C-alpha positions as CSV (number, residue, x, y, z in Angstrom):
1,M,-9.4,0.8,-45.7
2,L,-10.9,-0.3,-42.4
3,R,-12.1,-3.9,-42.0
4,V,-14.8,-4.8,-39.6
5,D,-15.3,-8.3,-38.7
6,T,-19.2,-9.1,-39.3
7,R,-19.3,-11.5,-36.4
8,F,-17.9,-8.8,-34.0
9,V,-20.6,-6.4,-35.1
10,L,-23.3,-9.0,-34.8
11,F,-22.2,-10.1,-31.4
12,W,-22.3,-6.6,-30.0
13,L,-25.7,-5.8,-31.8
14,A,-27.1,-8.9,-29.7
15,V,-25.6,-7.7,-26.6
16,A,-27.3,-4.4,-27.1
17,A,-30.6,-5.6,-28.1
18,V,-30.8,-8.0,-25.0
19,G,-29.8,-5.1,-22.8
20,L,-32.5,-2.8,-24.1
21,A,-35.3,-5.3,-24.1
22,P,-38.4,-4.0,-22.4
23,G,-38.7,-4.8,-18.8
24,C,-35.3,-6.2,-18.3
25,G,-34.1,-3.6,-15.9
26,R,-37.1,-3.6,-13.6
27,T,-37.3,-7.5,-13.1
28,Q,-33.6,-7.4,-11.7
29,D,-34.5,-5.1,-8.7
30,V,-38.1,-6.4,-7.8
31,G,-38.5,-9.1,-5.2
32,L,-41.6,-11.4,-5.4
33,V,-42.1,-11.8,-1.8
34,E,-44.8,-14.1,-0.6
35,G,-45.3,-16.2,2.7
36,R,-47.6,-17.0,5.4
37,V,-48.7,-15.5,8.7
38,T,-49.3,-18.0,11.3
39,Q,-50.2,-18.0,15.0
40,G,-50.0,-21.2,16.9
41,G,-49.1,-23.0,13.8
42,R,-52.3,-22.0,12.0
43,G,-52.7,-19.5,9.3
44,V,-54.4,-16.1,10.2
45,P,-56.6,-14.6,7.4
46,G,-57.2,-10.9,7.1
47,I,-53.7,-9.8,8.1
48,A,-52.4,-6.9,6.2
49,V,-48.7,-7.5,5.6
50,M,-46.9,-4.1,5.0
51,F,-43.4,-3.5,4.1
52,I,-42.5,0.0,4.9
53,P,-39.2,1.1,3.4
54,V,-36.3,2.0,5.8
55,A,-35.0,5.4,4.3
56,T,-31.5,4.7,3.1
57,G,-31.1,7.0,0.1
58,A,-32.7,10.3,-1.4
59,Q,-35.6,8.4,-3.0
60,P,-37.0,5.8,-0.6
61,A,-38.7,2.8,-2.1
62,A,-42.4,2.4,-2.2
63,R,-44.6,0.6,0.4
64,S,-45.9,-2.8,-0.7
65,T,-48.7,-4.7,1.1
66,G,-50.5,-7.9,0.9
67,I,-53.5,-9.4,2.6
68,T,-53.5,-12.9,3.9
69,D,-56.1,-15.4,2.6
70,E,-58.0,-17.9,4.6
71,N,-54.8,-20.0,4.8
72,G,-52.7,-17.0,6.2
73,R,-50.8,-16.8,2.7
74,Y,-49.9,-13.3,1.1
75,A,-48.1,-12.1,-1.7
76,L,-46.8,-8.4,-1.8
77,A,-47.8,-5.8,-4.5
78,S,-46.9,-2.2,-4.5
79,D,-49.4,0.6,-4.2
80,D,-49.4,1.1,-7.9
81,G,-50.4,-2.5,-8.3
82,R,-47.3,-4.1,-9.5
83,A,-46.4,-7.6,-8.2
84,G,-43.6,-7.7,-5.5
85,V,-41.5,-5.1,-3.7
86,A,-38.4,-3.1,-4.8
87,A,-35.3,-4.7,-3.5
88,G,-34.2,-3.1,-0.2
89,T,-34.5,-3.0,3.4
90,Y,-38.1,-2.8,5.1
91,R,-39.8,-2.6,8.4
92,V,-42.8,-5.1,8.5
93,C,-46.0,-4.3,10.1
94,L,-48.9,-6.9,10.6
95,I,-52.3,-5.3,11.0
96,D,-55.5,-7.1,11.7
97,T,-57.8,-5.8,9.0
98,R,-60.7,-7.1,11.0
99,A,-60.0,-4.8,13.7
100,L,-59.7,-1.8,11.5
101,S,-63.5,-1.2,11.5
102,R,-63.3,-0.8,15.3
103,P,-62.9,2.9,16.4
104,A,-60.8,1.8,19.5
105,V,-57.9,0.5,17.6
106,A,-55.6,3.5,16.9
107,L,-53.0,3.3,14.1
108,P,-49.7,5.0,14.6
109,A,-49.0,8.2,12.8
110,A,-46.3,6.5,10.6
111,V,-48.8,3.7,9.4
112,I,-51.5,6.2,8.7
113,K,-48.8,8.2,6.7
114,H,-48.1,5.2,4.5
115,L,-51.6,3.6,4.6
116,G,-53.8,6.4,4.8
117,P,-56.6,7.0,7.5
118,P,-58.8,3.8,8.0
119,K,-62.0,3.8,6.3
120,L,-64.6,3.3,9.0
121,D,-68.0,2.0,8.2
122,P,-70.4,2.3,11.2
123,S,-72.6,-0.3,9.8
124,K,-69.6,-2.8,10.0
125,T,-68.3,-1.8,13.4
126,Q,-67.9,-4.7,15.6
127,A,-66.5,-5.7,19.1
128,T,-63.5,-7.5,17.5
129,S,-60.0,-7.0,19.2
130,S,-56.9,-7.4,17.3
131,R,-55.3,-10.9,16.8
132,V,-51.9,-9.5,16.6
133,A,-50.3,-7.3,19.4
134,L,-50.6,-3.6,18.7
135,A,-46.8,-3.3,18.5
136,Y,-47.0,-5.1,15.2
137,N,-48.9,-2.0,13.7
138,D,-46.1,0.3,14.3
139,P,-43.0,0.4,12.2
140,E,-41.0,1.9,15.3
141,R,-42.0,-0.8,17.6
142,T,-42.7,-3.8,15.4
143,P,-40.9,-7.0,17.0
144,I,-40.0,-8.1,13.4
145,P,-36.3,-7.0,12.7
146,P,-35.9,-5.2,9.3
147,V,-36.0,-7.6,6.5
148,E,-34.0,-7.4,3.3
149,A,-36.2,-7.9,0.1
150,K,-34.0,-9.5,-2.6
151,P,-34.5,-9.5,-6.3
152,G,-36.4,-12.5,-7.5
153,P,-38.7,-14.8,-5.5
154,Q,-38.5,-15.1,-1.8
155,V,-40.6,-16.6,0.9
156,L,-41.0,-14.7,4.2
157,D,-43.1,-16.3,6.9
158,F,-44.1,-14.5,10.1
159,D,-45.3,-16.3,13.2
160,V,-47.0,-14.1,15.7
161,P,-47.7,-15.1,19.3
162,V,-51.3,-15.9,20.4
163,L,-52.9,-13.1,22.4
164,P,-54.6,-14.0,25.6
165,K,-58.3,-13.8,25.3
166,P,-59.9,-10.7,27.0
167,A,-61.9,-11.4,30.4
168,P,-65.4,-11.7,30.0
169,G,-67.4,-8.3,30.0
170,K,-64.4,-6.3,29.0
């Protein structure tokens, strides 16, 4: 007759229960990325911080975006509303949401593909130029090197150069 040690069985049942607990697999591969966008040491409100996945496999990760608050702080959430970003490598775009309502600001095709076309409201059109260089809008030209989103909490701050003020009358 085969004898089984009860402690052995209970141990492996406990291991299996922990491994099958709901949500365990997802939290291990999600980076809870937050940070601050600054310009000249001051937080910049209204900047969309967009993490666009660098295609490395057959199924690229989803894009995640956060909008900076009045102090320049952001926290990423995926397009389906979940907090964080899938672990992986991303290009970072910074888009001035205050300049999006201005028809003169053209978004690169790669950003429109991920973000969708800007929704222009003619009643809110304003003569506001972007507070960040347009190169930050384009995942192909952004001066920010690719970043690695790691599982767990992570702080990624971005400091962008202050743009010169346009000449009066232009």
